[in-house]
N, C-alpha and C positions, 0 to 999 in steps of 0.2 A: 434516522435510517435502522436504528436498532429495533424500534418499534416495528417497522414494515417487515424487518426479517423475522421476528418473533411471530409475525401472524402467519408465516409460511409453514407447512407441515416439515417435520424433521426429514432429511433427505431430499427435499423438493429441489427442482431446478430454478435458477434465477439468473438473470444477466445484470451486471452493474456497469453502466456507462460512467467513465471516470473523466473529469477534467477539473482537477484540483492542485492548487498549489501547496496543499497541506492543511495544516490546522493544528488542533490540540492532539497530541499523542495519545492521552487518555481515552478520547473519543474514538479514535482510530483503533486502539487496543480493544475496545469495546465492541465495534464492528466485527474485527477479526475474530475475537473470541466467540461472538454469536454465530458466525459463519461456521466455525469450527466446531463448537458444541452441537449445533443443530445438524451437522454433517450436510450442509446444503452443497449441492452440486451447482457451485457458482461459477459463472465466467464472468471475466472482467474485459471491458473493451474500453481501452484508453483512447479516448477522441481528441485529445489535447495534451494536457499535462497531467502527471502523477508523480507528484513531488512530496518530499518530507514525510509527514505522517500518513498521507495517502498511500504510500508504498506498503503500508502493513495491510490495508485493505486489498491491494493487489495481491500481495504474497498469499492471503487466505485462500483465494480463488483456485478452484482446480485447473481451469483454463485461463490463459491470459492471452489477449489479443491486443495489438497496437498498430497503428499506422507506422511507417519508417520515420516520419518527422515528429512523431509524439516525442515528448520531453519527460526526463525523469531526473530529479535531483536528490541526491543523497547528501545529507549534512548531519552535523552533530545536533543533538537534542538541545533546543533553545528553551530558555525559561525567562520570562519577563514579568515583572510585577511593578505595578504603580502603587503597591501598597506600601505603608511606612511600616517595615518590619525591623525586629531587633537583630543584631550581629548573630546571635545563637541560632535563630531561626533561618537566616540567610545561610550560615554554615551547614545547617542540616539539609537545607534544600539542594546545596551544591553537592553534598555527599550523596543524596538520594538520586540527583540527575546523572551523576557519574555512573552509579549503579544501573539506572534505567536505560542509559544509553548503551552500555555493554549488553545488557539483556536484550535490548531491541535488535541490535546488530546481531547478535547469535541467533534470535528468533527469525529475522529477515533472512539470513543465510541458510537456515534449516528450511523454511518454507519455500524459498525460491530454488533451492537445490544447488547452491554455489558455496564455495569455499568462504568461511567466515574472514579469512585474510583479505579476500577481495572486497567483501562488503565494508570492512574496516577502512581498506584503501580508499575506497569511493567516499565513504562518509569523511574521514579525516581531510580530504583535498576538496570537499564540497563539490563533488564531481555531478556534472550535468552529462546524461547519457540519451542519446536517440533510441528510438523503437528498434532501429537496426542494429545498435549495439547490443541492447538487452537481448535481442533475438540470437545475435552471434554468440553471446554468453549462454544461450539456452535457458532463458528466463521466460520468454514469451514467443508467441507465433506473431509473424508480420502479416497484416491485412492490406488490401489494396482497395481503398473506398472508389477509386475511379473505376476500377472493374466491377463495383456493385457488390462487393462483398459485405458491406454494411447493410444494404437492403436486404439480402438474403438472410443475414443474421437477425436483423430486426423483425422480420416477418414471422420468424419462429420463435419470439420471446413468449414466455408465458410466466406470470408473476407467481403462480402457485399452483 
């Protein structure tokens, strides 16, 4: 994804269709940072799920669209490792992830334009929200695929 975004001219328009349960937070931060640094006029269209790390990508987009039934899960940063690591390294990872979680929550709140307290409440409760709930919170706009808004949007997409 980063490679494709880097191919776009700075300030170019693009549309990202999102259906993701998340993934690596570092990858999402790289995509988000690329969108922001290149000042891309990015539109996110959530066509299914946009949860966990994928929320960082959504937050980086200037325009955010989702169907009322789209789902968004907020949860604390998770770390798993199948590696055989020493206690000192595990303690350092725990310290790092605590800081990363706080920084990501602040960043999400800032980019989404909502209170940090609200984001923390959603994260701490592993909250699932619908597209309708996020629209009511002012985070995104609702679309109605039955009325054909997806077709109208899709026909105007230009990758660069």
